[in-house]
C-alpha atoms as a printed R data frame, in Angstrom:
    type eleno elety resid chain resno      x       y       z
1   ATOM     1    CA   ASP     A     1 50.615 -14.567  36.628
2   ATOM     2    CA   THR     A     2 50.808 -18.086  35.963
3   ATOM     3    CA   GLY     A     3 49.832 -20.793  38.329
4   ATOM     4    CA   VAL     A     4 52.175 -23.355  40.127
5   ATOM     5    CA   ASN     A     5 53.058 -26.711  38.435
6   ATOM     6    CA   THR     A     6 53.826 -24.418  35.419
7   ATOM     7    CA   SER     A     7 57.236 -24.273  33.737
8   ATOM     8    CA   SER     A     8 56.515 -22.352  30.630
9   ATOM     9    CA   PHE     A     9 54.596 -19.259  29.371
10  ATOM    10    CA   VAL     A    10 53.745 -18.618  25.681
11  ATOM    11    CA   VAL     A    11 54.782 -14.971  24.599
12  ATOM    12    CA   SER     A    12 52.389 -14.033  21.854
13  ATOM    13    CA   PRO     A    13 53.991 -12.892  18.471
14  ATOM    14    CA   GLU     A    14 54.567  -9.159  17.512
15  ATOM    15    CA   LEU     A    15 55.373  -8.218  21.103
16  ATOM    16    CA   VAL     A    16 57.132  -5.034  20.605
17  ATOM    17    CA   VAL     A    17 60.666  -5.155  22.276
18  ATOM    18    CA   ALA     A    18 61.134  -1.309  22.661
19  ATOM    19    CA   ASN     A    19 63.977  -0.855  25.163
20  ATOM    20    CA   PHE     A    20 63.535  -4.238  27.073
21  ATOM    21    CA   THR     A    21 66.330  -6.723  27.312
22  ATOM    22    CA   HIS     A    22 65.344  -9.441  29.782
23  ATOM    23    CA   PHE     A    23 62.579 -11.613  30.959
24  ATOM    24    CA   VAL     A    24 62.492 -11.783  34.633
25  ATOM    25    CA   ILE     A    25 60.488 -14.296  36.796
26  ATOM    26    CA   PHE     A    26 59.413 -13.740  40.393
27  ATOM    27    CA   THR     A    27 58.084 -16.316  42.712
28  ATOM    28    CA   ALA     A    28 55.333 -15.272  45.035
29  ATOM    29    CA   SER     A    29 53.397 -16.592  47.949
30  ATOM    30    CA   SER     A    30 50.156 -15.558  49.345
31  ATOM    31    CA   PHE     A    31 51.997 -12.944  51.384
32  ATOM    32    CA   ALA     A    32 54.486 -11.362  49.074
33  ATOM    33    CA   GLU     A    33 56.531 -11.426  45.905
34  ATOM    34    CA   GLN     A    34 60.107 -12.042  45.969
35  ATOM    35    CA   THR     A    35 62.348  -8.997  45.705
36  ATOM    36    CA   THR     A    36 65.183 -10.611  43.461
37  ATOM    37    CA   PRO     A    37 63.920 -12.492  40.382
38  ATOM    38    CA   SER     A    38 65.607 -14.954  38.049
39  ATOM    39    CA   SER     A    39 66.328 -13.332  34.713
40  ATOM    40    CA   HIS     A    40 67.132 -14.228  31.093
41  ATOM    41    CA   LEU     A    41 68.576 -12.014  28.436
42  ATOM    42    CA   PHE     A    42 66.455 -12.721  25.365
43  ATOM    43    CA   PHE     A    43 67.852 -12.588  21.710
44  ATOM    44    CA   ASP     A    44 65.424 -10.904  19.126
45  ATOM    45    CA   MET     A    45 65.809 -13.159  16.139
46  ATOM    46    CA   SER     A    46 65.578 -11.540  12.870
47  ATOM    47    CA   ALA     A    47 65.543 -13.593   9.682
48  ATOM    48    CA   SER     A    48 64.684 -12.233   6.240
49  ATOM    49    CA   VAL     A    49 65.778 -13.304   2.710
50  ATOM    50    CA   THR     A    50 67.933 -10.964   0.663
51  ATOM    51    CA   ASN     A    51 68.822 -10.493  -3.091
52  ATOM    52    CA   ILE     A    52 65.521 -11.526  -4.442
53  ATOM    53    CA   SER     A    53 65.664 -11.508  -8.300
54  ATOM    54    CA   PHE     A    54 63.000 -12.115 -10.918
55  ATOM    55    CA   VAL     A    55 63.230 -11.636 -14.703
56  ATOM    56    CA   ASP     A    56 59.804 -11.640 -16.383
57  ATOM    57    CA   GLN     A    57 59.797 -14.215 -19.282
58  ATOM    58    CA   ASP     A    58 56.127 -13.950 -20.103
59  ATOM    59    CA   LEU     A    59 56.265 -11.522 -22.982
60  ATOM    60    CA   ASP     A    60 52.603 -10.396 -22.822
61  ATOM    61    CA   ASP     A    61 51.682  -7.046 -21.391
62  ATOM    62    CA   MET     A    62 50.445  -7.188 -17.716
63  ATOM    63    CA   GLU     A    63 51.386 -11.011 -17.400
64  ATOM    64    CA   LEU     A    64 54.158 -12.386 -15.483
65  ATOM    65    CA   GLY     A    65 56.192 -15.689 -15.469
66  ATOM    66    CA   GLY     A    66 59.618 -16.869 -14.851
67  ATOM    67    CA   THR     A    67 62.174 -17.833 -12.165
68  ATOM    68    CA   ILE     A    68 62.123 -16.214  -8.807
69  ATOM    69    CA   GLN     A    69 65.267 -16.490  -6.704
70  ATOM    70    CA   TRP     A    70 66.414 -15.316  -3.351
71  ATOM    71    CA   GLN     A    71 69.427 -15.700  -0.820
72  ATOM    72    CA   GLU     A    72 68.555 -17.498   2.536
73  ATOM    73    CA   PRO     A    73 68.979 -15.449   5.694
74  ATOM    74    CA   ALA     A    74 72.384 -15.730   7.448
75  ATOM    75    CA   HIS     A    75 70.758 -17.600  10.347
76  ATOM    76    CA   VAL     A    76 68.091 -20.145   9.461
77  ATOM    77    CA   LEU     A    77 68.179 -22.198  12.729
78  ATOM    78    CA   ARG     A    78 64.656 -21.258  13.492
79  ATOM    79    CA   VAL     A    79 63.417 -20.672   9.795
80  ATOM    80    CA   THR     A    80 61.231 -23.575   8.599
81  ATOM    81    CA   SER     A    81 59.840 -22.295   5.212
82  ATOM    82    CA   PHE     A    82 59.418 -19.245   2.842
83  ATOM    83    CA   ALA     A    83 56.103 -17.977   1.396
84  ATOM    84    CA   ILE     A    84 55.961 -16.004  -1.810
85  ATOM    85    CA   HIS     A    85 53.403 -13.359  -2.972
86  ATOM    86    CA   LEU     A    86 52.542 -10.568  -5.267
87  ATOM    87    CA   SER     A    87 51.667  -7.445  -3.272
88  ATOM    88    CA   VAL     A    88 50.531  -3.962  -3.705
89  ATOM    89    CA   GLY     A    89 53.692  -2.060  -2.314
90  ATOM    90    CA   ALA     A    90 56.810  -3.323  -0.618
91  ATOM    91    CA   VAL     A    91 55.180  -4.232   2.783
92  ATOM    92    CA   GLY     A    92 52.819  -6.945   1.519
93  ATOM    93    CA   SER     A    93 49.571  -4.983   1.302
94  ATOM    94    CA   GLY     A    94 46.810  -6.830  -0.556
95  ATOM    95    CA   ARG     A    95 49.205  -9.766  -1.039
96  ATOM    96    CA   SER     A    96 48.165 -12.695  -3.267
97  ATOM    97    CA   PRO     A    97 50.027 -16.210  -2.899
98  ATOM    98    CA   LEU     A    98 52.077 -17.650  -5.791
99  ATOM    99    CA   ILE     A    99 52.919 -21.255  -6.620
100 ATOM   100    CA   ASP     A   100 49.424 -22.243  -5.354
101 ATOM   101    CA   GLY     A   101 50.148 -20.963  -1.763
102 ATOM   102    CA   ARG     A   102 52.694 -23.638  -1.205
103 ATOM   103    CA   ARG     A   103 55.425 -22.893   1.176
104 ATOM   104    CA   VAL     A   104 59.115 -23.388   0.096
105 ATOM   105    CA   PRO     A   105 61.254 -25.394   2.578
106 ATOM   106    CA   VAL     A   106 64.448 -24.097   3.890
107 ATOM   107    CA   GLY     A   107 67.319 -25.254   1.519
108 ATOM   108    CA   ASP     A   108 65.421 -24.254  -1.570
109 ATOM   109    CA   ASN     A   109 65.957 -20.748  -2.979
110 ATOM   110    CA   GLU     A   110 64.091 -20.596  -6.115
111 ATOM   111    CA   VAL     A   111 60.734 -21.282  -7.543
112 ATOM   112    CA   GLN     A   112 59.100 -21.180 -10.911
113 ATOM   113    CA   MET     A   113 56.221 -18.679 -11.588
114 ATOM   114    CA   GLN     A   114 53.882 -20.223 -14.154
115 ATOM   115    CA   PRO     A   115 53.352 -17.891 -17.194
116 ATOM   116    CA   GLU     A   116 50.159 -15.826 -17.696
117 ATOM   117    CA   VAL     A   117 49.946 -14.664 -13.963
118 ATOM   118    CA   ALA     A   118 47.983 -11.537 -14.150
119 ATOM   119    CA   LEU     A   119 49.939  -8.477 -12.881
120 ATOM   120    CA   SER     A   120 46.687  -6.521 -12.106
121 ATOM   121    CA   ASP     A   121 47.570  -3.794  -9.485
122 ATOM   122    CA   PHE     A   122 50.469  -5.695  -8.015
123 ATOM   123    CA   THR     A   123 53.876  -3.876  -7.956
124 ATOM   124    CA   HIS     A   124 56.179  -6.110  -5.916
125 ATOM   125    CA   LEU     A   125 57.232  -9.702  -5.060
126 ATOM   126    CA   VAL     A   126 57.440 -10.223  -1.419
127 ATOM   127    CA   VAL     A   127 59.059 -13.309   0.415
128 ATOM   128    CA   TYR     A   128 58.210 -14.074   3.956
129 ATOM   129    CA   THR     A   129 60.112 -16.227   6.444
130 ATOM   130    CA   SER     A   130 58.267 -18.559   8.750
131 ATOM   131    CA   SER     A   131 59.081 -20.364  11.890
132 ATOM   132    CA   LEU     A   132 57.136 -23.142  13.565
133 ATOM   133    CA   PHE     A   133 55.473 -20.376  15.611
134 ATOM   134    CA   VAL     A   134 54.635 -17.539  13.308
135 ATOM   135    CA   GLU     A   135 55.258 -15.942   9.832
136 ATOM   136    CA   GLN     A   136 57.065 -12.637   9.870
137 ATOM   137    CA   THR     A   137 55.295  -9.492   9.511
138 ATOM   138    CA   THR     A   138 57.488  -7.453   7.094
139 ATOM   139    CA   PRO     A   139 58.683  -9.377   4.252
140 ATOM   140    CA   ALA     A   140 61.727  -8.771   1.786
141 ATOM   141    CA   SER     A   141 60.557  -7.323  -1.463
142 ATOM   142    CA   LEU     A   142 61.464  -6.749  -5.135
143 ATOM   143    CA   GLU     A   143 59.659  -4.360  -7.379
144 ATOM   144    CA   VAL     A   144 58.318  -6.160 -10.456
145 ATOM   145    CA   VAL     A   145 59.296  -5.190 -14.003
146 ATOM   146    CA   ASP     A   146 56.740  -6.375 -16.448
147 ATOM   147    CA   ILE     A   147 58.545  -7.170 -19.737
148 ATOM   148    CA   ASP     A   148 56.385  -7.087 -22.910
149 ATOM   149    CA   SER     A   149 57.735  -7.727 -26.409
150 ATOM   150    CA   PHE     A   150 55.482  -7.245 -29.333
151 ATOM   151    CA   VAL     A   151 56.593  -7.259 -32.917
152 ATOM   152    CA   SER     A   152 55.160  -4.416 -35.067
153 ATOM   153    CA   ASN     A   153 54.574  -3.121 -38.631
154 ATOM   154    CA   VAL     A   154 53.875  -6.742 -39.824
155 ATOM   155    CA   SER     A   155 53.785  -6.742 -43.557
156 ATOM   156    CA   PHE     A   156 53.270  -9.360 -46.258
157 ATOM   157    CA   PRO     A   157 53.171  -8.796 -49.951
158 ATOM   158    CA   ASP     A   158 51.616 -11.850 -51.603
159 ATOM   159    CA   LEU     A   159 53.822 -12.857 -54.607
160 ATOM   160    CA   ASP     A   160 51.961 -15.887 -55.543
161 ATOM   161    CA   LEU     A   161 49.588 -14.849 -58.176
162 ATOM   162    CA   ASP     A   162 47.272 -17.789 -58.189
163 ATOM   163    CA   LEU     A   163 43.843 -17.327 -56.423
164 ATOM   164    CA   LEU     A   164 43.587 -18.924 -53.029
165 ATOM   165    CA   ASP     A   165 47.444 -19.409 -52.859
166 ATOM   166    CA   ILE     A   166 49.875 -17.330 -51.061
167 ATOM   167    CA   GLY     A   167 53.640 -17.017 -50.853
168 ATOM   168    CA   GLY     A   168 56.219 -14.424 -50.283
169 ATOM   169    CA   THR     A   169 58.164 -12.811 -47.398
170 ATOM   170    CA   LEU     A   170 56.498 -11.891 -44.013
171 ATOM   171    CA   SER     A   171 58.344  -9.220 -42.339
172 ATOM   172    CA   TRP     A   172 58.105  -7.248 -39.061
173 ATOM   173    CA   VAL     A   173 60.000  -4.823 -36.777
174 ATOM   174    CA   GLU     A   174 61.469  -6.271 -33.825
175 ATOM   175    CA   PRO     A   175 60.291  -5.367 -30.176
176 ATOM   176    CA   GLU     A   176 61.885  -2.656 -28.409
177 ATOM   177    CA   ASP     A   177 62.761  -4.968 -25.584
178 ATOM   178    CA   MET     A   178 64.593  -7.930 -26.815
179 ATOM   179    CA   SER     A   179 66.170  -9.148 -23.779
180 ATOM   180    CA   GLN     A   180 63.978 -12.278 -23.277
181 ATOM   181    CA   VAL     A   181 63.200 -12.994 -27.106
182 ATOM   182    CA   GLU     A   182 64.995 -16.100 -28.286
183 ATOM   183    CA   TYR     A   183 62.908 -16.895 -31.310
184 ATOM   184    CA   TYR     A   184 59.676 -16.124 -33.116
185 ATOM   185    CA   LYS     A   185 56.813 -18.554 -33.887
186 ATOM   186    CA   VAL     A   186 54.796 -17.913 -37.006
187 ATOM   187    CA   TYR     A   187 51.262 -19.327 -37.256
188 ATOM   188    CA   TRP     A   188 48.768 -19.770 -40.004
189 ATOM   189    CA   TRP     A   189 45.559 -18.320 -38.659
190 ATOM   190    CA   GLY     A   190 42.089 -17.645 -39.699
191 ATOM   191    CA   ALA     A   191 38.894 -16.255 -38.106
192 ATOM   192    CA   GLN     A   192 36.834 -19.198 -39.021
193 ATOM   193    CA   PHE     A   193 39.428 -21.400 -36.876
194 ATOM   194    CA   ASP     A   194 38.946 -18.994 -33.882
195 ATOM   195    CA   CYS     A   195 42.617 -19.849 -33.020
196 ATOM   196    CA   GLN     A   196 45.829 -20.544 -34.449
197 ATOM   197    CA   HIS     A   197 45.670 -23.454 -36.828
198 ATOM   198    CA   ASP     A   198 49.019 -24.576 -38.265
199 ATOM   199    CA   VAL     A   199 52.472 -23.698 -37.626
200 ATOM   200    CA   VAL     A   200 54.208 -21.981 -40.674
201 ATOM   201    CA   VAL     A   201 57.454 -21.623 -38.994
202 ATOM   202    CA   GLU     A   202 57.915 -23.158 -35.528
203 ATOM   203    CA   ARG     A   203 61.182 -21.564 -34.488
204 ATOM   204    CA   PHE     A   204 62.711 -18.752 -36.514
205 ATOM   205    CA   ASN     A   205 65.779 -17.017 -35.077
206 ATOM   206    CA   GLU     A   206 68.315 -16.591 -37.917
207 ATOM   207    CA   THR     A   207 67.671 -13.075 -39.202
208 ATOM   208    CA   LEU     A   208 64.853 -12.482 -36.540
209 ATOM   209    CA   ASN     A   209 62.834 -10.034 -38.738
210 ATOM   210    CA   ASP     A   210 61.675 -11.870 -41.604
211 ATOM   211    CA   THR     A   211 60.595 -15.311 -42.883
212 ATOM   212    CA   GLU     A   212 59.600 -16.839 -46.313
213 ATOM   213    CA   VAL     A   213 56.088 -17.990 -46.367
214 ATOM   214    CA   LEU     A   214 55.844 -20.930 -48.801
215 ATOM   215    CA   ASP     A   215 52.915 -21.874 -51.020
216 ATOM   216    CA   MET     A   216 50.012 -22.249 -48.454
217 ATOM   217    CA   SER     A   217 47.475 -23.871 -50.893
218 ATOM   218    CA   ASN     A   218 47.722 -27.307 -49.247
219 ATOM   219    CA   ARG     A   219 47.062 -26.126 -45.630
């Protein structure tokens, strides 16, 4: 029941439609409720994104990064934004927001996931649509494929016979998954630096499995 001088009523979200098709409004006096109400056939709006795509370009194991894209719903009249999360399962369980929790406005259909996002126990990307009133309960989802690409069998026979100088060919076996590998970066590294120190070869993509290491005595 609502009082007089009222011309609207807020229907709480997630009201189950079941087999109902109409809202009906009866007027009532202190004596009786009218017999024949006014009615309104309601339309159950459904708006979910489709065709979510994501290719992991962070080549470390258990880390993600890359472009997330999707296709907007066919009807976006009541959609105001999208929210992107990682989740455990396809329905959004244990979800964790991406892109710092920002919402993506209608009209944009891609975002950049920064590299080194921890995969943890997450299995899916989920995208929620939102109206001015509420966020949808059941998102669209995409199962995540974590791409890792490590070289193996690294070898370097030193052919510079001077003490404290090295030179020769550094070689390796290419990763099993080369789908996202564009080039290699080779660094000069030492435990005393506690990190990579100088770039020996910054971009190497000609033969993709070996490179000449020059005389390193001046580094």
